[in-house]
C-alpha positions in Angstrom: 7.7 -22.6 14.7 11.3 -21.2 14.8 13.9 -22.0 17.5 14.3 -18.8 19.3 17.7 -19.7 20.9 20.7 -18.0 19.4 24.0 -19.3 20.6 27.7 -18.8 19.8 28.7 -21.0 16.9 31.3 -23.7 17.7 33.8 -25.5 15.4 31.2 -28.3 14.7 29.0 -25.6 13.2 31.5 -24.5 10.6 30.0 -26.7 7.8 26.5 -25.4 8.5 27.6 -21.8 8.7 29.2 -22.2 5.3 26.1 -24.0 3.8 23.7 -21.5 5.2 25.7 -18.5 4.0 26.1 -20.0 0.5 22.4 -20.8 0.2 21.5 -17.3 1.3 23.8 -15.4 -0.9 24.3 -17.7 -4.0 21.4 -16.2 -6.0 23.1 -12.8 -5.9 26.2 -13.9 -7.8 24.5 -13.4 -11.2 22.8 -10.2 -10.3 25.9 -8.4 -8.8 28.5 -9.9 -11.0 30.8 -11.1 -8.2 30.8 -13.6 -5.3 29.3 -11.9 -2.3 31.9 -11.3 0.3 30.2 -13.4 2.9 30.6 -16.5 0.7 34.3 -16.0 0.6 34.7 -15.5 4.4 36.9 -17.7 6.4 34.1 -19.2 8.5 36.3 -21.4 10.6 38.4 -18.3 11.6 35.2 -16.3 12.3 33.7 -19.0 14.4 37.0 -19.5 16.4 37.1 -15.7 17.0 33.6 -15.7 18.5 32.0 -13.6 15.8 29.4 -16.1 14.6 26.0 -16.7 16.4 23.7 -19.3 15.0 20.0 -20.3 15.5 18.2 -23.6 14.7 19.0 -27.3 14.9 19.9 -27.8 12.2 21.3 -24.3 11.8 19.0 -22.2 9.6 20.2 -18.6 10.3 23.3 -16.9 11.5 25.0 -13.5 12.1 28.5 -12.5 12.1 29.2 -9.5 14.3 32.3 -7.8 15.8 32.9 -4.7 17.9 34.7 -2.0 15.8 35.5 1.5 16.4 33.3 1.8 19.4 30.2 0.2 17.7 29.0 -3.2 16.6 29.6 -4.2 13.0 27.2 -6.6 11.4 29.3 -8.2 8.8 26.8 -10.8 7.6 23.4 -12.1 8.3 22.2 -15.2 6.6 18.9 -17.1 6.6 18.6 -20.4 4.7 16.0 -19.9 1.9 14.0 -23.0 3.3 13.5 -20.9 6.5 12.4 -17.7 4.8 9.2 -16.2 6.2 9.4 -17.8 9.6 10.8 -14.8 11.5 14.6 -16.0 11.6 15.9 -12.7 10.2 13.8 -10.7 12.6 15.0 -12.9 15.5 18.6 -12.4 14.4 18.4 -8.6 14.0 16.9 -8.3 17.4 19.8 -10.4 18.8 22.3 -7.9 17.2 20.6 -5.1 18.9 20.6 -6.9 22.3 24.3 -8.1 21.7 25.4 -4.5 21.1 23.6 -3.2 24.2 25.2 -6.1 26.3 28.7 -4.9 25.1 27.8 -1.3 25.9 27.9 -0.3 22.3 25.6 2.6 21.1 25.3 1.8 17.5 25.2 -1.0 14.9 26.7 -0.6 11.4 26.1 -2.8 8.3 26.3 -2.4 4.6 24.7 -4.2 1.7 25.3 -4.3 -2.0 23.2 -1.7 -3.8 21.9 -4.5 -6.1 20.6 -6.4 -3.1 17.5 -4.3 -3.2 15.5 -6.5 -1.0 17.7 -5.6 1.9 17.1 -2.0 1.3 13.5 -2.6 2.1 14.2 -4.6 5.2 16.8 -2.6 7.2 14.8 0.7 7.4 11.9 -1.3 9.0 14.2 -2.3 11.8 15.5 1.3 12.5 18.5 1.5 10.2 19.2 4.6 8.3 21.5 5.1 5.3 24.8 6.7 6.1 26.4 6.7 2.6 26.8 4.7 -0.7 30.4 3.9 -1.6 32.1 1.7 -4.0 34.7 -0.6 -2.5 36.6 -2.4 -5.3 33.9 -4.6 -7.3 31.3 -3.8 -4.7 28.7 -0.9 -4.7 27.6 -0.7 -1.1 25.0 1.1 0.9 26.1 1.6 4.4 23.5 1.8 7.3 23.6 2.6 10.9 21.2 2.1 13.9 21.5 4.1 16.9 20.5 2.3 20.0 18.4 4.1 22.6 
């Protein structure tokens, strides 16, 4: 059973935010040839800015979101591998939609590395559509959007 509570992260959560992010993204380093951007984020600054929301005690999943250009940007979603298959990702994606609606934002945007093919199967199931594919430095990214009704 998963913890259905999602709460804003606090300073004491920063080590867990880093640990879950690293665990979720580490296996992609070899595949994409670079460290995934979420692993290099300033987690303390993101938590202090109110961008990070966590679930679990201990933390097993998180999202990093921020309003940008009249929509909600989903900068990162991470689920600890030990919690895969327990609905944590689904819970977090539903939270992102609800959070955007609560902020009065009509759309969620995200991107994923083109070599993270697992994500390309997941996001369309949750209503995301491909907007474009773009290379940003060493990252080949597929950009998605979800319009909220």
